[in-house]
N, C-alpha and C positions, 0 to 999 in steps of 0.2 A: 592362437588368439581367435575368438569368435568374430565373425563378420556380421555387419548389420545390413538389412535390406535397404536402409535409408542411405542415400549418397549425399553426404554433407561434409562441409569443412568447418563446421562450428566446433570449437573446442569444448571438451566435456565440462570445463569449469563454468561455462555459460549455459547452465541447465535450462533456463527459460527460453533462450533462443533455440536450443536443441529441440525442445518440445514443440515450439512454433514451426520449426522446419519439418519435424515428423508429421505434424498435422497437415502441412501443405502437401507433402509428398504422398503420404499414405491415404489421406481422406479427401484431398482436394479442397481443404478449408482454407480460405484466404480472408484476411482481415479487411475491413472497409478502408477505402482511401480517406485521407484527411478531409476531402471535399464532402464526403457522405456524412461525416460526423457533424452534428449540429447541437446547439444548446450546451448543456453541462457535459454531455458526452464528448464534446470537442476538447475539454480540459481535463476530464477524468476518465481515462480509458486504459485498456491494457495493450493497445496496439502500438502506441507511440512512446518514445522515451519521455517526452514531456508529460504525457498523460499518466504514466507510471510514477514519475517523480511527484506530480501533484497529488496522487493518491497517497504516497508515502508521507509527504509533508502534511496533508490533511489528517492522516492517522496520528502522526506525532503531535500535531496541534491539539487534537481532541484529547489525547492521553495527557499532555501537559496541562491543559485547562482543567481536566478532571482532577489531577493531582493537586494543582494549585487551589481549587475549590475545596478539596478535602482538607488540605492543610489549614486553610483560612477558617474553615468551620471548626476544626479541632482546636485551634488557638482561641477562638471566641468562646468555645465551650469550657476550656480550661480557665480562662480569665473570669468567667462568671462564677465558677465553683470556688475559686480562690477568694474572690471578693465577698462571697456569701459566707464563707467559713470564718473570715476575720471579723465579722460583725456580730 
C-alpha cells in the first residue's frame, strides 16, 4: 500500500477535509478565523460548515426559483395559445 507524505487522520470519504488538510501541511495555507470574516463573507465561505451550508442552500434556492419561473412562464404561454385557437 502506498504511503502519503501527508500525516492526517481524516477518512478518505471526507474528500473536502482531506484537501484542506493537505493544503495546511504541504503549503502552509490556513483559512481565516471567523473574526477576520466580515460582511457577506461571514455567511458565505468555504472555511466554516455554516458558510458551506449557506452556499448550498443559496444554490438550491436559485435553481428552485429558476425552475418555478420557467414553469410559470411555460403555463402562461400554453394558456394564451389555447384561448387564441378556440376563438
